[in-house]
DSSP file (Angstrom, degrees, kcal/mol; ACC not computed):
  #  RESIDUE AA STRUCTURE BP1 BP2  ACC     N-H-->O    O-->H-N    N-H-->O    O-->H-N    TCO  KAPPA ALPHA  PHI   PSI    X-CA   Y-CA   Z-CA
    1    1 A X     >        0   0    0      0, 0.0     4,-2.4     0, 0.0     5,-0.2   0.000 360.0 360.0 360.0 -38.1   95.5   83.5   98.2
    2    2 A X  H  >  +     0   0    0      1,-0.2     4,-2.5     2,-0.2     5,-0.2   0.903 360.0  51.2 -62.5 -41.1   93.6   85.9   96.1
    3    3 A X  H  > S+     0   0    0      1,-0.2     4,-2.2     2,-0.2    -1,-0.2   0.893 109.6  50.6 -63.9 -39.5   91.5   87.0   99.1
    4    4 A X  H  > S+     0   0    0      2,-0.2     4,-2.3     1,-0.2    -2,-0.2   0.913 110.6  48.8 -63.7 -43.8   94.7   87.6  101.1
    5    5 A X  H  X S+     0   0    0     -4,-2.4     4,-2.5     1,-0.2    -2,-0.2   0.912 111.2  49.8 -64.1 -42.1   96.2   89.7   98.3
    6    6 A X  H  X S+     0   0    0     -4,-2.5     4,-2.5     1,-0.2    -1,-0.2   0.896 110.7  50.5 -63.5 -39.3   92.9   91.8   98.0
    7    7 A X  H  X S+     0   0    0     -4,-2.2     4,-2.4     2,-0.2    -2,-0.2   0.904 111.4  47.4 -63.7 -41.5   93.0   92.3  101.8
    8    8 A X  H  X S+     0   0    0     -4,-2.3     4,-2.4     2,-0.2    -2,-0.2   0.909 112.8  48.5 -66.7 -42.3   96.6   93.5  101.8
    9    9 A X  H  X S+     0   0    0     -4,-2.5     4,-2.8     2,-0.2     5,-0.2   0.907 111.6  50.4 -65.2 -40.6   95.9   95.8   98.9
   10   10 A X  H  X S+     0   0    0     -4,-2.5     4,-2.5     2,-0.2    -2,-0.2   0.921 111.3  48.4 -61.9 -43.6   92.8   97.2  100.6
   11   11 A X  H  X S+     0   0    0     -4,-2.4     4,-2.2     2,-0.2    -2,-0.2   0.908 113.4  47.6 -61.9 -42.8   94.8   97.8  103.8
   12   12 A X  H  X S+     0   0    0     -4,-2.4     4,-2.3     2,-0.2    -2,-0.2   0.931 113.2  46.8 -65.4 -46.9   97.6   99.5  101.9
   13   13 A X  H  X S+     0   0    0     -4,-2.8     4,-2.6     2,-0.2    -2,-0.2   0.880 110.5  53.7 -64.8 -37.6   95.1  101.7   99.9
   14   14 A X  H  X S+     0   0    0     -4,-2.5     4,-2.2    -5,-0.2    -1,-0.2   0.928 110.5  46.3 -62.1 -44.4   93.3  102.6  103.1
   15   15 A X  H  X S+     0   0    0     -4,-2.2     4,-2.1     1,-0.2    -2,-0.2   0.895 112.6  51.2 -63.6 -39.6   96.6  103.7  104.8
   16   16 A X  H  X S+     0   0    0     -4,-2.3     4,-2.4     2,-0.2    -2,-0.2   0.905 109.2  49.3 -65.8 -41.8   97.5  105.7  101.6
   17   17 A X  H  X S+     0   0    0     -4,-2.6     4,-2.7     1,-0.2     5,-0.2   0.910 110.4  51.2 -64.1 -41.8   94.1  107.5  101.6
   18   18 A X  H  X S+     0   0    0     -4,-2.2     4,-2.7     1,-0.2    -1,-0.2   0.893 109.6  50.6 -61.6 -39.2   94.5  108.4  105.2
   19   19 A X  H  X S+     0   0    0     -4,-2.1     4,-1.7     2,-0.2    -2,-0.2   0.920 111.5  47.4 -64.8 -43.2   97.9  109.8  104.5
   20   20 A X  H  X S+     0   0    0     -4,-2.4     4,-2.3     2,-0.2     5,-0.3   0.950 115.2  45.2 -62.2 -48.6   96.6  111.9  101.7
   21   21 A X  H  X S+     0   0    0     -4,-2.7     4,-2.4     1,-0.2    -2,-0.2   0.926 112.8  49.7 -63.7 -45.6   93.7  113.2  103.7
   22   22 A X  H  < S+     0   0    0     -4,-2.7    -1,-0.2    -5,-0.2    -2,-0.2   0.821 115.5  43.8 -65.9 -29.3   95.7  113.9  106.8
   23   23 A X  H  < S+     0   0    0     -4,-1.7    15,-0.2    -5,-0.2    -1,-0.2   0.860 121.7  36.2 -81.6 -35.9   98.3  115.8  104.8
   24   24 A X  H  < S+     0   0    0     -4,-2.3    -2,-0.2    -5,-0.2    -3,-0.2   0.895  96.2  84.5 -86.7 -43.1   96.0  117.8  102.6
   25   25 A X  S  < S-     0   0    0     -4,-2.4     2,-1.2    -5,-0.3    13,-0.3  -0.339  74.8-130.3 -74.1 144.1   93.0  118.7  104.8
   26   26 A X  S    S+     0   0    0      1,-0.2    16,-0.1    11,-0.1    -1,-0.1  -0.374  77.1  94.3 -93.3  56.3   93.2  121.8  107.0
   27   27 A X        +     0   0    0     -2,-1.2   105,-1.4    -5,-0.2   106,-0.8  -0.247  30.9 121.0-141.3  53.4   92.1  120.4  110.4
   28   28 A X  S    S+     0   0    0      8,-1.7   102,-2.5     1,-0.3     2,-0.4   0.856  91.7  19.4 -78.0 -36.6   95.1  119.4  112.4
   29   29 A X  E    S-AB  36 129A   0      7,-2.5     7,-2.7   100,-0.3     2,-0.3  -0.997  80.6-178.9-131.6 137.7   94.1  121.8  115.1
   30   30 A X  E     +AB  35 128A   0     98,-3.4    98,-2.8    -2,-0.4     2,-0.3  -0.960  11.7 161.2-139.4 153.7   90.6  123.2  115.5
   31   31 A X  E >   -A   34   0A   0      3,-2.4     3,-0.5    -2,-0.3    96,-0.1  -0.878  56.4 -86.4-151.2-175.9   88.6  125.6  117.6
   32   32 A X  T 3  S+     0   0    0     -2,-0.3     3,-0.1     1,-0.2    95,-0.0   0.768 126.2  42.9 -69.4 -24.1   85.3  127.5  117.4
   33   33 A X  T 3  S-     0   0    0      1,-0.2    11,-3.2    10,-0.1     2,-0.3   0.445 123.7 -30.2-104.9  -0.3   87.1  130.4  115.7
   34   34 A X  E <   -AC  31  43A   0     -3,-0.5    -3,-2.4     9,-0.3     2,-0.3  -0.984  49.1-112.1 171.3 178.1   89.4  128.6  113.2
   35   35 A X  E     -AC  30  42A   0      7,-1.9     7,-2.8    -2,-0.3     2,-0.3  -0.913  19.0-163.7-134.0 161.6   91.4  125.7  112.1
   36   36 A X  E     +AC  29  41A   0     -7,-2.7    -7,-2.5    -2,-0.3    -8,-1.7  -0.994  14.5 157.2-145.7 149.5   95.1  125.1  111.4
   37   37 A X        -     0   0    0      3,-2.1   -11,-0.1    -2,-0.3   -14,-0.1  -0.663  59.2 -64.4-146.7-155.4   97.2  122.5  109.6
   38   38 A X  S    S+     0   0    0    -13,-0.3    26,-0.1   -15,-0.2     3,-0.1   0.705 128.5  24.9 -75.0 -20.2  100.5  122.0  108.0
   39   39 A X  S    S+     0   0    0      1,-0.3    15,-2.5   -15,-0.1     2,-0.3   0.767 120.9  28.0-116.6 -38.7   99.9  124.6  105.3
   40   40 A X  E     - D   0  53A   0     13,-0.3    -3,-2.1     2,-0.0     2,-0.5  -0.936  48.9-150.9-133.9 151.3   97.3  127.2  106.4
   41   41 A X  E     -CD  36  52A   0     11,-3.1    11,-2.5    -2,-0.3     2,-0.4  -0.971  26.9-171.1-117.4 112.2   96.0  128.9  109.5
   42   42 A X  E     -CD  35  51A   0     -7,-2.8    -7,-1.9    -2,-0.5     2,-0.3  -0.877   6.8-180.0-110.5 134.7   92.4  129.9  109.0
   43   43 A X  E     -CD  34  50A   0      7,-2.7     7,-3.0    -2,-0.4     2,-0.4  -0.949  14.6-146.4-128.8 151.8   90.3  132.0  111.3
   44   44 A X  E     + D   0  49A   0    -11,-3.2     2,-0.2    -2,-0.3     5,-0.2  -0.931  23.8 160.5-116.8 142.8   86.7  133.2  111.2
   45   45 A X  E >   - D   0  48A   0      3,-2.5     3,-1.0    -2,-0.4    -2,-0.0  -0.745  59.5 -72.4-140.5-169.7   85.4  136.5  112.4
   46   46 A X  T 3  S+     0   0    0      1,-0.2     3,-0.1    -2,-0.2    -2,-0.0   0.739 129.5  51.4 -62.4 -23.5   82.3  138.7  111.8
   47   47 A X  T 3  S-     0   0    0      1,-0.3     2,-0.3     3,-0.0    -1,-0.2   0.605 120.2 -92.3 -91.3 -13.8   83.6  139.7  108.4
   48   48 A X  E <   -D   45   0A   0     -3,-1.0    -3,-2.5     2,-0.0     2,-0.3  -0.944  60.4 -33.1 137.0-159.4   84.3  136.2  107.1
   49   49 A X  E     -D   44   0A   0     -2,-0.3     2,-0.4    -5,-0.2    -5,-0.2  -0.783  44.5-168.7-103.3 144.4   87.2  133.7  107.0
   50   50 A X  E     -D   43   0A   0     -7,-3.0    -7,-2.7    -2,-0.3     2,-0.5  -0.998   3.1-164.3-133.2 129.9   90.8  134.6  106.6
   51   51 A X  E     -D   42   0A   0     -2,-0.4     2,-0.3    -9,-0.2    -9,-0.2  -0.952   5.6-175.5-118.6 132.1   93.6  132.1  105.9
   52   52 A X  E     -D   41   0A   0    -11,-2.5   -11,-3.1    -2,-0.5     3,-0.1  -0.893  36.6 -94.5-118.9 151.4   97.3  132.8  106.3
   53   53 A X  E     -D   40   0A   0     -2,-0.3   -13,-0.3   -13,-0.2     3,-0.1  -0.301  51.5 -97.2 -60.7 151.3  100.2  130.5  105.4
   54   54 A X        -     0   0    0    -15,-2.5    -1,-0.1     1,-0.1   -16,-0.1  -0.190  54.7 -76.9 -63.3 161.9  101.5  128.3  108.2
   55   55 A X        -     0   0    0      1,-0.1    -1,-0.1    -3,-0.1    -3,-0.0  -0.172  34.5-131.4 -59.2 156.2  104.4  129.5  110.2
   56   56 A X        +     0   0    0     -3,-0.1    -1,-0.1     4,-0.1    -2,-0.0   0.088  56.8 140.0 -99.8  23.7  107.8  129.1  108.5
   57   57 A X     >  -     0   0    0      1,-0.1     4,-1.6     4,-0.0     3,-0.2  -0.250  64.0-116.0 -65.0 156.7  109.4  127.5  111.5
   58   58 A X  H  > S+     0   0    0      1,-0.2     4,-2.0     2,-0.2     5,-0.1   0.851 111.7  56.5 -62.8 -35.0  111.8  124.6  111.0
   59   59 A X  H  > S+     0   0    0      1,-0.2     4,-2.1     2,-0.2    -1,-0.2   0.884 105.7  48.8 -70.0 -37.3  109.6  122.2  112.9
   60   60 A X  H  > S+     0   0    0      2,-0.2     4,-2.4     1,-0.2    -1,-0.2   0.862 111.7  50.8 -70.6 -33.3  106.5  122.7  110.7
   61   61 A X  H  X S+     0   0    0     -4,-1.6     4,-2.4     2,-0.2    -2,-0.2   0.854 108.5  52.3 -69.0 -34.2  108.7  122.3  107.6
   62   62 A X  H  X S+     0   0    0     -4,-2.0     4,-2.5     2,-0.2     5,-0.2   0.905 110.0  48.2 -65.8 -40.6  110.0  119.1  109.0
   63   63 A X  H  X S+     0   0    0     -4,-2.1     4,-2.2     2,-0.2     5,-0.2   0.923 111.7  49.8 -64.7 -43.9  106.5  117.8  109.6
   64   64 A X  H  X S+     0   0    0     -4,-2.4     4,-2.1     1,-0.2    -2,-0.2   0.921 112.1  48.9 -58.5 -43.6  105.5  118.8  106.0
   65   65 A X  H  X S+     0   0    0     -4,-2.4     4,-2.5     1,-0.2    -2,-0.2   0.930 112.5  45.0 -65.4 -47.1  108.6  117.0  104.6
   66   66 A X  H  X S+     0   0    0     -4,-2.5     4,-2.0     1,-0.2    -1,-0.2   0.839 112.2  52.5 -71.6 -29.8  108.1  113.8  106.5
   67   67 A X  H  X S+     0   0    0     -4,-2.2     4,-1.7    -5,-0.2    -1,-0.2   0.906 112.0  45.7 -68.4 -40.1  104.3  113.7  105.7
   68   68 A X  H  X S+     0   0    0     -4,-2.1     4,-2.4    -5,-0.2    -2,-0.2   0.897 112.2  51.9 -67.3 -39.6  105.1  114.1  102.0
   69   69 A X  H  X S+     0   0    0     -4,-2.5     4,-2.9     1,-0.2     5,-0.2   0.873 106.0  54.6 -63.0 -36.9  107.8  111.5  102.3
   70   70 A X  H  X S+     0   0    0     -4,-2.0     4,-2.0     2,-0.2    -1,-0.2   0.904 109.5  47.3 -65.3 -38.6  105.4  109.1  103.9
   71   71 A X  H  X S+     0   0    0     -4,-1.7     4,-2.5     2,-0.2    -2,-0.2   0.934 113.4  48.2 -65.2 -45.5  103.0  109.5  100.9
   72   72 A X  H  X S+     0   0    0     -4,-2.4     4,-2.7     1,-0.2     5,-0.2   0.936 113.6  46.0 -61.5 -47.5  105.8  109.1   98.4
   73   73 A X  H  X S+     0   0    0     -4,-2.9     4,-2.1     1,-0.2    -1,-0.2   0.858 112.7  50.2 -66.7 -34.2  107.1  105.9  100.1
   74   74 A X  H  X S+     0   0    0     -4,-2.0     4,-2.0    -5,-0.2    -1,-0.2   0.906 112.1  47.4 -70.3 -40.5  103.7  104.4  100.5
   75   75 A X  H  X S+     0   0    0     -4,-2.5     4,-2.3     2,-0.2    -2,-0.2   0.930 113.5  48.3 -64.2 -44.6  102.9  105.1   96.7
   76   76 A X  H  X S+     0   0    0     -4,-2.7     4,-2.9     1,-0.2    -2,-0.2   0.872 109.1  54.3 -62.2 -36.8  106.3  103.6   95.8
   77   77 A X  H  X S+     0   0    0     -4,-2.1     4,-2.2     2,-0.2    -1,-0.2   0.909 108.7  47.7 -63.7 -42.8  105.6  100.6   98.0
   78   78 A X  H  X S+     0   0    0     -4,-2.0     4,-1.9     2,-0.2    -2,-0.2   0.913 113.4  48.0 -65.2 -41.6  102.3   99.9   96.3
   79   79 A X  H  X S+     0   0    0     -4,-2.3     4,-2.1     1,-0.2    -2,-0.2   0.918 112.0  49.6 -63.3 -44.2  103.9  100.2   92.9
   80   80 A X  H  X S+     0   0    0     -4,-2.9     4,-3.3     1,-0.2     5,-0.3   0.870 106.7  56.9 -62.7 -36.6  106.7   97.9   93.9
   81   81 A X  H  X S+     0   0    0     -4,-2.2     4,-2.1     1,-0.2    -1,-0.2   0.936 108.6  45.1 -60.9 -46.3  104.2   95.4   95.2
   82   82 A X  H  X S+     0   0    0     -4,-1.9     4,-0.9     2,-0.2    -1,-0.2   0.884 115.1  48.6 -66.7 -36.6  102.5   95.2   91.9
   83   83 A X  H >X S+     0   0    0     -4,-2.1     4,-1.2     1,-0.2     3,-0.6   0.938 114.3  44.8 -66.1 -45.7  105.9   94.9   90.1
   84   84 A X  H 3X S+     0   0    0     -4,-3.3     4,-2.4     1,-0.2    -2,-0.2   0.800 103.2  66.2 -69.3 -27.5  107.1   92.2   92.5
   85   85 A X  H 3< S+     0   0    0     -4,-2.1    -1,-0.2    -5,-0.3    -2,-0.2   0.848 113.0  32.0 -61.5 -33.3  103.8   90.4   92.2
   86   86 A X  H << S+     0   0    0     -4,-0.9    -1,-0.2    -3,-0.6    -2,-0.2   0.601 128.8  35.9-100.6 -13.1  104.5   89.6   88.6
   87   87 A X  H  < S+     0   0    0     -4,-1.2    -3,-0.2    -5,-0.1    -2,-0.2   0.630  87.9 102.4-115.0 -16.1  108.3   89.4   88.6
   88   88 A X  S  < S-     0   0    0     -4,-2.4     3,-0.1    -5,-0.2     6,-0.0  -0.412  73.6-112.7 -73.8 143.8  109.2   87.7   91.9
   89   89 A X    >   -     0   0    0      1,-0.1     3,-2.2    -2,-0.1    66,-0.3  -0.317  44.0 -82.5 -70.5 156.9  110.2   84.1   91.9
   90   90 A X  T 3  S+     0   0    0      1,-0.3    66,-0.2    64,-0.1    -1,-0.1  -0.394 119.8  20.6 -59.9 132.4  107.9   81.5   93.6
   91   91 A X  T 3  S+     0   0    0     64,-2.9    -1,-0.3     1,-0.3    65,-0.1   0.328  94.5 135.0  89.0  -7.1  108.6   81.4   97.3
   92   92 A X    <   -     0   0    0     -3,-2.2    63,-2.6    62,-0.1    -1,-0.3  -0.351  49.6-128.8 -74.7 155.8  110.2   84.9   97.3
   93   93 A X  B     -E  154   0B   0     61,-0.2     2,-1.2    -3,-0.1     3,-0.3  -0.737  14.1-122.3-105.1 155.0  109.3   87.5   99.9
   94   94 A X     >  +     0   0    0     59,-1.0     4,-2.5    56,-1.0     5,-0.2  -0.416  54.6 146.9 -91.9  57.4  108.2   91.1   99.3
   95   95 A X  H  >  +     0   0    0     -2,-1.2     4,-2.6     1,-0.2    -1,-0.2   0.910  69.3  48.0 -63.0 -45.0  111.1   92.6  101.4
   96   96 A X  H  > S+     0   0    0     -3,-0.3     4,-2.2     2,-0.2    -1,-0.2   0.917 113.4  47.7 -64.9 -43.3  111.5   95.8   99.3
   97   97 A X  H  > S+     0   0    0      1,-0.2     4,-2.1     2,-0.2    -1,-0.2   0.936 114.2  47.0 -61.4 -47.3  107.8   96.5   99.3
   98   98 A X  H  X S+     0   0    0     -4,-2.5     4,-2.6     1,-0.2    -2,-0.2   0.874 109.9  53.4 -63.0 -38.8  107.6   95.9  103.1
   99   99 A X  H  X S+     0   0    0     -4,-2.6     4,-2.4     2,-0.2    -1,-0.2   0.926 109.8  47.4 -63.6 -45.2  110.7   98.1  103.8
  100  100 A X  H  X S+     0   0    0     -4,-2.2     4,-2.1     1,-0.2    -1,-0.2   0.898 113.7  47.9 -63.5 -39.7  109.2  101.0  101.9
  101  101 A X  H  X S+     0   0    0     -4,-2.1     4,-2.0     2,-0.2    -2,-0.2   0.891 111.1  50.0 -70.5 -38.2  105.9  100.7  103.6
  102  102 A X  H  X S+     0   0    0     -4,-2.6     4,-2.2     2,-0.2    -2,-0.2   0.901 110.2  51.3 -65.4 -40.1  107.5  100.4  107.1
  103  103 A X  H  X S+     0   0    0     -4,-2.4     4,-2.2     1,-0.2    -2,-0.2   0.897 107.8  53.0 -62.1 -39.6  109.5  103.6  106.3
  104  104 A X  H  X S+     0   0    0     -4,-2.1     4,-2.2     1,-0.2    -2,-0.2   0.902 109.0  49.2 -62.0 -40.2  106.3  105.3  105.3
  105  105 A X  H  X S+     0   0    0     -4,-2.0     4,-2.0     1,-0.2    -1,-0.2   0.890 110.6  49.9 -67.2 -37.7  104.8  104.4  108.6
  106  106 A X  H  X S+     0   0    0     -4,-2.2     4,-2.3     2,-0.2    -2,-0.2   0.862 109.4  52.5 -68.0 -34.7  107.9  105.7  110.5
  107  107 A X  H  X S+     0   0    0     -4,-2.2     4,-2.4     2,-0.2    -2,-0.2   0.930 110.5  46.3 -65.7 -45.2  107.8  109.0  108.6
  108  108 A X  H  X S+     0   0    0     -4,-2.2     4,-2.2     1,-0.2    -2,-0.2   0.882 112.8  50.8 -66.9 -35.6  104.1  109.6  109.5
  109  109 A X  H  X S+     0   0    0     -4,-2.0     4,-2.4     2,-0.2    -1,-0.2   0.920 110.2  49.8 -64.8 -43.2  104.8  108.7  113.1
  110  110 A X  H  X S+     0   0    0     -4,-2.3     4,-2.6     1,-0.2    -2,-0.2   0.912 111.1  49.3 -61.3 -43.6  107.7  111.1  113.1
  111  111 A X  H  X S+     0   0    0     -4,-2.4     4,-2.3     1,-0.2    -1,-0.2   0.907 112.2  47.4 -63.3 -42.7  105.6  113.9  111.7
  112  112 A X  H  X S+     0   0    0     -4,-2.2     4,-2.2     2,-0.2    -1,-0.2   0.880 112.9  49.1 -67.6 -37.6  102.8  113.4  114.2
  113  113 A X  H  X S+     0   0    0     -4,-2.4     4,-2.6     2,-0.2     5,-0.3   0.934 111.4  48.5 -67.1 -45.7  105.2  113.3  117.1
  114  114 A X  H  X S+     0   0    0     -4,-2.6     4,-2.7     1,-0.2     5,-0.3   0.930 113.3  48.2 -59.5 -44.8  107.0  116.5  116.0
  115  115 A X  H  X S+     0   0    0     -4,-2.3     4,-2.0    -5,-0.2    -1,-0.2   0.902 111.8  49.9 -63.2 -40.8  103.6  118.2  115.6
  116  116 A X  H  < S+     0   0    0     -4,-2.2     4,-0.4     2,-0.2    -2,-0.2   0.924 116.6  40.3 -63.2 -45.0  102.5  117.0  119.0
  117  117 A X  H  < S+     0   0    0     -4,-2.6     3,-0.5     1,-0.2    -2,-0.2   0.922 122.8  37.4 -72.2 -44.6  105.6  118.2  120.8
  118  118 A X  H >< S+     0   0    0     -4,-2.7     3,-1.5    -5,-0.3     4,-0.4   0.718 100.2  71.4 -86.4 -21.5  106.1  121.5  119.0
  119  119 A X  G >X S+     0   0    0     -4,-2.0     4,-2.4    -5,-0.3     3,-0.9   0.715  82.5  74.3 -71.1 -16.7  102.5  122.7  118.5
  120  120 A X  G 34 S+     0   0    0     -3,-0.5    -1,-0.3    -4,-0.4    -2,-0.1   0.724  87.3  64.8 -65.9 -18.3  102.2  123.4  122.3
  121  121 A X  G <4 S+     0   0    0     -3,-1.5    -1,-0.2     1,-0.1    -2,-0.2   0.810 120.7  14.2 -73.0 -29.9  104.4  126.4  121.7
  122  122 A X  T <4 S+     0   0    0     -3,-0.9     2,-0.4    -4,-0.4    -2,-0.2   0.537  99.1 100.3-124.8 -11.5  101.9  128.2  119.5
  123  123 A X  S  < S-     0   0    0     -4,-2.4     2,-0.0     1,-0.1     0, 0.0  -0.665  71.1-123.7 -84.3 130.9   98.5  126.5  119.9
  124  124 A X    >   -     0   0    0     -2,-0.4     3,-1.4     1,-0.1    -2,-0.1  -0.297  19.9-116.1 -67.5 155.2   96.1  128.2  122.2
  125  125 A X  T 3  S+     0   0    0      1,-0.3    -1,-0.1    -5,-0.0    -2,-0.0   0.801 113.7  61.4 -64.1 -29.7   94.7  126.2  125.1
  126  126 A X  T 3  S+     0   0    0      2,-0.0    -1,-0.3   -95,-0.0   -94,-0.2   0.609  89.1  91.4 -75.0 -10.7   91.2  126.5  123.7
  127  127 A X    <   -     0   0    0     -3,-1.4     2,-0.3   -96,-0.1   -96,-0.2  -0.494  58.5-165.0 -82.1 153.4   92.2  124.6  120.6
  128  128 A X  E     -B   30   0A   0    -98,-2.8   -98,-3.4    -2,-0.2     2,-0.2  -0.925  32.8 -87.7-132.9 161.6   91.9  120.9  120.2
  129  129 A X  E     -B   29   0A   0     -2,-0.3  -100,-0.3  -100,-0.2  -101,-0.1  -0.472  47.0-140.0 -71.7 139.4   93.4  118.4  117.8
  130  130 A X     >  -     0   0    0   -102,-2.5     4,-1.6   -94,-0.2     3,-0.3  -0.230  27.2 -91.8 -94.2-176.9   91.3  117.9  114.6
  131  131 A X  H  > S+     0   0    0      1,-0.2     4,-2.7     2,-0.2     5,-0.2   0.771 119.7  60.5 -72.2 -26.1   90.5  114.9  112.6
  132  132 A X  H  > S+     0   0    0   -105,-1.4     4,-1.8     2,-0.2    -1,-0.2   0.905 105.5  49.1 -65.8 -39.3   93.4  115.2  110.2
  133  133 A X  H  > S+     0   0    0   -106,-0.8     4,-1.6    -3,-0.3    -2,-0.2   0.914 112.7  47.7 -62.5 -43.3   95.8  114.9  113.1
  134  134 A X  H  X S+     0   0    0     -4,-1.6     4,-2.1     1,-0.2    -2,-0.2   0.896 108.7  54.1 -66.4 -39.9   93.9  111.8  114.3
  135  135 A X  H  X S+     0   0    0     -4,-2.7     4,-2.3     1,-0.2    -1,-0.2   0.857 104.8  55.1 -62.9 -33.7   93.9  110.3  110.8
  136  136 A X  H  X S+     0   0    0     -4,-1.8     4,-1.2     1,-0.2    -1,-0.2   0.918 109.4  46.7 -63.8 -41.3   97.7  110.7  110.7
  137  137 A X  H  X S+     0   0    0     -4,-1.6     4,-0.9     1,-0.2    -2,-0.2   0.850 112.6  49.8 -68.9 -33.7   98.0  108.7  113.9
  138  138 A X  H  X S+     0   0    0     -4,-2.1     4,-1.4     1,-0.2    -2,-0.2   0.857 106.3  56.6 -71.1 -35.0   95.5  106.0  112.5
  139  139 A X  H  X S+     0   0    0     -4,-2.3     4,-2.6     1,-0.2     5,-0.3   0.813  96.3  67.2 -65.4 -30.1   97.6  105.8  109.3
  140  140 A X  H  X S+     0   0    0     -4,-1.2     4,-2.3     1,-0.2    -1,-0.2   0.965 104.8  37.5 -60.0 -56.4  100.7  104.9  111.3
  141  141 A X  H  X S+     0   0    0     -4,-0.9     4,-2.8     1,-0.2     5,-0.2   0.867 116.0  54.6 -67.3 -31.3   99.6  101.5  112.6
  142  142 A X  H  X S+     0   0    0     -4,-1.4     4,-2.4     2,-0.2    -1,-0.2   0.939 112.1  43.2 -63.6 -45.2   97.8  100.7  109.3
  143  143 A X  H  X S+     0   0    0     -4,-2.6     4,-2.2     2,-0.2    -2,-0.2   0.886 114.9  50.3 -67.3 -38.5  101.0  101.4  107.3
  144  144 A X  H  X S+     0   0    0     -4,-2.3     4,-2.4    -5,-0.3    -2,-0.2   0.922 111.8  47.1 -65.4 -44.5  103.1   99.5  109.8
  145  145 A X  H  X S+     0   0    0     -4,-2.8     4,-2.4     2,-0.2    -2,-0.2   0.922 112.8  48.3 -64.2 -44.5  100.9   96.4  109.8
  146  146 A X  H  X S+     0   0    0     -4,-2.4     4,-2.2    -5,-0.2    -1,-0.2   0.895 111.4  51.6 -65.5 -36.5  100.7   96.3  106.0
  147  147 A X  H  X S+     0   0    0     -4,-2.2     4,-1.9     2,-0.2    -2,-0.2   0.908 110.5  47.9 -63.1 -42.1  104.5   96.7  105.8
  148  148 A X  H  X S+     0   0    0     -4,-2.4     4,-2.0     2,-0.2    -2,-0.2   0.884 110.1  52.2 -66.4 -38.2  105.0   93.8  108.3
  149  149 A X  H  X S+     0   0    0     -4,-2.4     4,-2.5     1,-0.2    -2,-0.2   0.908 107.7  52.5 -64.1 -40.3  102.6   91.7  106.3
  150  150 A X  H  < S+     0   0    0     -4,-2.2   -56,-1.0     1,-0.2    -2,-0.2   0.913 109.2  49.6 -60.0 -42.1  104.5   92.4  103.1
  151  151 A X  H  < S+     0   0    0     -4,-1.9    -1,-0.2     1,-0.2    -2,-0.2   0.882 116.6  41.4 -65.3 -37.6  107.8   91.3  104.8
  152  152 A X  H  < S+     0   0    0     -4,-2.0    -1,-0.2    -5,-0.1    -2,-0.2   0.820  94.6 100.6 -77.8 -31.6  106.2   88.0  106.0
  153  153 A X     <  -     0   0    0     -4,-2.5   -59,-1.0    -5,-0.2     2,-0.4  -0.269  55.9-159.2 -64.1 135.6  104.2   87.3  102.8
  154  154 A X  B     -E   93   0B   0    -61,-0.2     2,-0.3   -60,-0.1   -61,-0.2  -0.902  22.4-114.3-111.4 144.4  105.7   84.7  100.4
  155  155 A X        -     0   0    0    -63,-2.6   -64,-2.9    -2,-0.4     2,-0.3  -0.620  34.8-172.7 -79.4 133.4  104.7   84.6   96.7
  156  156 A X              0   0    0     -2,-0.3   -66,-0.0   -66,-0.2   -64,-0.0  -0.816 360.0 360.0-117.7 162.2  102.8   81.4   95.7
  157  157 A X              0   0    0     -2,-0.3    -2,-0.0   -67,-0.0   -67,-0.0   0.445 360.0 360.0 -79.7 360.0  101.8   80.3   92.2
């Protein structure tokens, strides 16, 4: 049972780290001349690098909001798991923890989908998706799987 709990905690922390990195790091879209993310658009030229705030469109703010919500819900889920681990009755299920983690996965999926659909309006053809964007998509199934495991898991003595 201890090995199972450590595995679940590792999976949850891995998803949480991916959520933090994908939200903070500035490489959602990349090219030879610059990068772009949820917060900044950076370009390089002969004089150096210049960074401007991301566009203030409603869709980028929606992506920012759901990515932050996914981090909050995942952190709350981990905290709830530790609380429930010590207070839940024998045989009880971690429904609340699983629900929060599944919601976190749905938020990150929503943010990645919105970014995928709407970024075609302003991203140049020479740009490609960066590793932060890919990490957001990888965080989605990890968070979903850990949430489902929490829902299935029963507490034992």
